[in-house]
C-alpha positions, 0 to 999 in steps of 0.5 A, spaced: 499 500 500 502 507 498 502 511 504 505 519 504 510 522 509 509 529 511 515 532 513 514 537 520 518 542 517 519 545 511 526 543 508 525 545 501 524 552 503 530 551 508 534 550 502 536 543 505 537 536 500 530 533 503 523 533 501 517 535 504 513 530 501 515 522 500 512 516 498 512 510 501 510 503 501 507 498 507 505 491 507 498 492 507 493 497 509 493 494 516 500 496 517 501 503 517 505 507 522 504 513 525 511 516 523 517 514 519 524 516 520 529 517 514 536 516 516 540 522 514 547 520 517 551 517 523 556 519 528 562 514 531 563 516 538 570 513 538 573 517 532 568 523 531 567 520 524 561 522 520 557 517 515 552 522 511 547 520 506 549 526 503 555 531 501 559 532 507 557 539 508 549 538 506 549 533 512 552 539 517 547 543 514 542 539 515 544 537 523 544 545 524 538 547 521 533 541 522 530 537 528 534 531 528 532 525 532 538 522 535 539 514 536 545 512 540 546 504 540 552 499 538 553 497 531 557 490 529 561 492 523 563 485 519 568 489 514 572 490 521 572 483 524 565 484 527 568 490 531 563 493 535 562 501 535 558 506 539 554 510 534 549 516 534 544 515 528 541 521 526 533 521 523 528 526 521 521 524 522 515 524 517 508 524 519 504 519 515 498 522 513 494 516 513 495 514 519 488 513 523 491 518 529 489 523 524 481 521 524 476 524 529 472 519 534 465 518 532 460 520 537 454 522 534 452 515 531 453 508 533 450 501 532 444 499 536 442 492 538 435 492 534 435 487 528 435 491 522 432 489 515 433 496 512 440 496 511 447 495 515 453 499 518 459 499 516 464 501 522 471 502 523 474 501 530 481 503 532 485 499 536 491 503 540 497 497 542 503 499 546 509 495 548 515 499 551 517 504 547 513 501 541 506 502 539 501 500 533 494 502 531 490 497 528 484 499 524 479 494 524 473 494 519 466 491 521 460 490 517 453 489 522 446 490 522 446 490 530 452 488 533 454 494 538 461 496 539 461 493 546 460 486 542 466 487 538 471 489 544 468 483 548 469 478 542 476 480 541 479 475 545 476 470 542 478 472 535 485 472 537 484 465 540 482 463 533 487 465 530 493 463 534 489 456 534 489 456 526 482 454 526 480 461 522 482 463 515 477 469 515 479 472 522 481 479 520 486 478 525 490 473 521 492 479 516 495 482 523 498 477 527 504 473 523 504 465 524 511 464 523 509 456 524 513 455 531 510 462 534 507 468 533 509 475 532 506 482 531 509 488 528 510 494 532 513 501 530 518 505 535 519 512 536 523 512 530 518 509 525 522 503 525 519 496 525 519 492 532 517 485 532 513 483 538 513 475 539 506 473 542 505 466 546 498 467 547 492 471 547 494 475 554 500 477 551 496 481 546 490 483 550 495 486 555 498 491 550 491 494 548 491 501 551 485 504 547 479 502 542 475 507 539 470 508 533 473 512 527 467 510 522 460 508 523 455 510 516 449 506 515 448 504 508 440 502 506 439 496 502 437 497 495 430 496 494 428 491 489 
């Protein structure tokens, strides 16, 4: 799926070699991050050496005139006999236009438990997950004539259990939870927009990461009259 990154600063107006808008791709419509970090360079702390994705002067201009996120960590360099080096990676951050975080919570429309014969509701519920410094927003589409949001919430545990028991092919969560054959993984995103995989060994591992659920779409569509 194609998504759009919007820079938090006007790089082009500042004359920096960075675009204000970039096009990215994701695995599918269920895996959309809130942000994406573009790594612009790296500093080796032991020598002060700079490794840039741009010309040296351009990188120093970016460091001076743009807001950078710093990621200090240790890397292993295979070309240097697997030597360990302490580094700082520098990122500029783009907000993802298609992220559900920008969709308002719908409060003036909801599904009742009255059985309808005149049409159906098309809803979307956003589930926000958190695990350490990583997060993930899941947008779950639901079509129903009489299933309120509460019933959707109470059924999440059963839906996850079906996926982990490998007993459901139609379950929406099967597009989200990765079955490796030996165990299950869930893609999360860290504060730099990088993918961070979380291992799930049971239903509770997923449930405990839920920090909010909200309705971001609820539309009624009447059946066509014959």
